N, C-alpha and C positions, 0 to 999 in steps of 0.2 A: 201444643206446638206453637212456636213463635209466629207472630203475624208481621209481615214486612211491608214497609212503605218505601217507595222509590224517592230518593232525594233528587229533585229535578235541577238543582244547582250543580250536581256532580255527574249524574247519569244522563245518557242520551243527548249529549251536548251537540251532536251533529244535526239535530232536528230543531225546527222552529217549535214554539210552545204548543200549538194545537196538535201537531203530529207527535210531540214528545209525550203528551198525556195519553194519547191513544196507544202509542208504542209501549208505554208502561203497562197499560192494561193487557196488551197483547203478550207481554212477557210474564204475565201471571200476577202482577201486583193488583191489590184492591184499594190501595191508598197511596197518597203522595205527600211530600213535604217540600219546602224550599227555604232558602235563606231570606230573600227579599222579593216579594211578588209585585212591587209597586210600579214596575215599568209597564205592567198590563192593567187594564181596568178590571176591577173586581168582578163585575158582571160578566166580562169576557172570559175570565178564568173559570168562573163558576159554570158557565155554559160549556166550556171544554170538559170540565170534570164530569158534569152530568151526562154529556154525550158519551164519554168513555166509561161511565159507571164507576167513578173513583171517588173515594173520600179524601178530602183535603185535611190533613191532620194538624199541621202546625207550620208556623213561619216566624221569622224574627220581627220584632218591632223595629222601626227605623233606627239606624245606627249612629246618627249624627253625621259629621263631615269626614267620611272615610278618606278623602283625598288629603285631608290634613292629619291623617293618622288616627282619627277617632274610631272606636268600635264599641259604641254604646255611650249613653250620656246619663244613665240613671244614678251613677255615683258622683257626678261632677257638680261641684258647688256652683250656685248661681244660674242653673239651667232648669229650674223647676217648671216654669211655664212652658218651655220648649219640650220638656219631657212629657208633661201632661198632654200637650197637643199631639205628640208622637203616639201616645197610647190611644188617644181618641181616633187617630188615623188608622192604627192597627185594628182597633175594634170594629171600625166600619168595614174593613176587609174581612175580618173574622165572621161578622154577621152574614155577609153576602156569600162567603165561601163555606159557611157552616163549620168552621174550623174548631177543633177542640181546645187548642192551646195557642198562646202567643209567648214566644221566648223573649224575655226582656234582657238585653245585653247590659252587663254591668258597666263597662268602660275601663279605662286605664288610669292608674295612679301615676302622676308625673314623678320623675326621679327627685329624690330628696324631699318629698312631701310625706306627711304623716298618714299612714294608711287608715288610722282610726277616724280621721276627719271624713274620709271618703266613705267609710263604712256607715257612718251616721247618716250621711246624705242618701246613700243607697237604701238603707232600711226605711227611711222616711218616704222616699219615692216608691219603693216596692209596696209599702203599706197602702199608699194611695192607689197604686195600680191594681193590687189584689182586690180591693173593694170595688173599683170601677169595673174590672173584668168580671167579677162575681155577679154583678147586677145584670150582665149580658150573658151569663152562662158560659164564660170562657175561662179556662184555667191559665195560670201564669207559671212559666218555667224559668229556672235559672240554671246555667250550665257552667261547671268548672272547665275553663279553657286553658290549655297549656301555654306557659310563658316562653317556651322556645320559639313558637310561631307568633305569639302575641305578647311581647314583653310588657310588663307592667299591668297586665290584666288583673282586676281586683279579685275575682273569684277563680282561683286556679286549682283548688283542692276540694275534694268531697267534704272535708272538714269545714272549709269556708262556707259551702252551701248549707250544710247542716246548722252551722252557727247562725247564718242569715235567717233560715227558716225559724229558728227558735226566737230570734229577735223580732221578726215580723209577726209571728204567732197568728197566722191566718191559714186555715185549711185549704184555701184556694191556691196556695203556693207549693210547687213541687220541683224536683230536680230532673233536669235533662242530662242523662248519664251517657257520655260519649266514651266508648271503650278506647279509642285512639288517644284521646286526651288523658284518660285515667292511667293508661299503661305508661305513657311518657312521664307523667308527673309523680305517680305514687305506686304503681303496681298493686299487688295484693288485691286483685279484682274479686276473687272468691270471697275473701273476708269482708270486703266493702259491700258487696251485694248481699251477703248474708246479714250484715248488720243494718243496712239502710234500705233494703228493698221496699219497705213501706213508704219511703219518702220519694221514690223514683217513679215518676209518672210517664216518662218517655225515654227511650234509648236510641242511640245511634251507633252504628258499627263501621269500623275500618280497621285494617291491620297496621301494625308497626313493623318496620319503618315505612314512611312514604304514603300513608293513608291508602293502603292497598286493599284489594278485595279480601274477604275471608279466604283462608287457605293459601295465602301468598306471603305470609309473614310469621312473626313469632308467636302470636296469640292462637290458642287452641279453641277455635270457635265451635266445633262440634261439642266439646266439653261445656263451653259457656252457654250454648243454646240449651243443652240439657239442664244446666244449673238454673237458668232463669225459669224454665218450666217447673223444675222441682220446687223453686221458691214461690211459685204461683203468680208470676208476673203476667198481667193481663193486657198491658198497653202495647202500643206499636213499637216496632224496631225499625228506625230509619236507616236506609242504606246510603250512608254519606261517605262514599269512598271514590277513589279515582280509578276508573277502568284503565287497564294497561293498553295503550294505543288510542289513536283518535280516528280510526276508521269506522265506517257505519255499523259494523257488527261488534264493536268493542264492548258495548254494554252487555249484549247477549252473551258474548264469550266470557265476560267477567262473572257471570252468574253460574259458573260450573259448580260452585259450592251449594247453590240453591235448588238443584234438581230435585232433591228429596222433599223440598217444600213446595214444589210445583212452579218454580221460577225458571225462566229462560228456556222453557221447552218449545 
């Protein structure tokens, strides 16, 4: 049976963080994830997790200057020192939170630039990050992100992630497979999972269109949950979707699909 983690950057947004963590536990989750935890002190977050009895599975490394349109700096030429400092900052959080993974955002290729140049920088920086994280017992994730919502993003297809893993050639590197991104960019989810399940260390779910809860869009999640069970996937499945509505009960109501897994009761 899949095991689910609440994504605190999408679910329970009506609550402050301490209550959000406890509410996730009350809804039946045993683990959480988030995009960027850095507005809270790591010890503070770890204390909230311990109080709620939750595992903190993963989060993203610092993204660069998001106000300037950046979403990751690992592929950007001339940013090596900043990138390495960002990984060290992420590792400090991972150690305190006892997190399994750090997701390293690739970044965007500017228009009219050669993608190959950015791939070379990406591979070099990921190689360094994999070694640094391995020393601390933390895995590195890369995620294909759709270019409809993130134009120019370097790693937008599963094939890109597989190619990157081959170039980095470090067992500490794995794929974060987001069903929403995958359906938008390439479809053929069954074939992709069957072919690449051994490279996938973490999953995230949301339906298409609109990053909806399972059961509210075009993807057949009961089938997909059975598929990942059949394929022997043992990792966490992050619930990274948008509840419909912003009222206090919206997250609980959005878990109608999860009753059979003990969620939302």
